[in-house]
C-alpha positions, 0 to 999 in steps of 0.5 A, spaced: 504 508 462 501 505 468 505 504 475 505 499 480 505 501 488 507 494 492 507 494 499 509 488 504 506 490 510 507 486 517 500 487 521 502 488 528 496 491 531 489 488 527 485 491 530 488 499 530 491 497 523 483 497 521 482 505 522 489 505 516 485 500 512 478 504 512 482 511 511 487 509 504 482 507 498 479 514 498 486 517 498 488 512 493 482 514 489 484 521 489 491 520 485 488 515 481 489 508 484 486 502 485 487 496 488 489 490 484 491 486 490 490 487 498 491 482 503 489 476 499 492 469 500 499 468 497 503 462 495 511 464 495 514 460 488 520 461 489 525 464 495 524 465 502 517 464 504 513 471 504 508 471 510 506 479 510 500 482 508 502 484 500 497 489 497 498 492 489 495 498 487 495 501 480 496 508 478 497 512 471 504 513 472 509 514 477 508 521 478 502 519 481 505 515 486 510 521 489 504 525 489 500 520 493 505 518 497 507 526 499 499 528 500 497 530 507 492 526 507 496 520 506 501 523 511 495 523 516 493 516 514 501 513 516 499 517 524 494 511 524 497 506 522 503 508 527 504 501 532 500 497 528 504 495 522 510 496 519 511 497 511 515 496 505 513 500 500 516 501 492 513 504 486 515 501 480 514 502 472 509 497 469 509 496 461 
């Protein structure tokens, strides 16, 4: 069953954040993931207006998300975004 990783991102240093953006696609692909949405236009339909960057990544299963997040490659990518962005990340099983 597919699973989705959803990230809400507050970018504080866009120039530095570009390094993280460049590093993550290959790591995501290694664990079977593909971007569904990545920083595109958002529309808040209910609730508090969302102003953060949004990314949605589809993986084959929640376990793939865990493997991606815990990988040495992604840990190195996290260091690239330190001081450049704050993220809320969650994984959710698809239907």
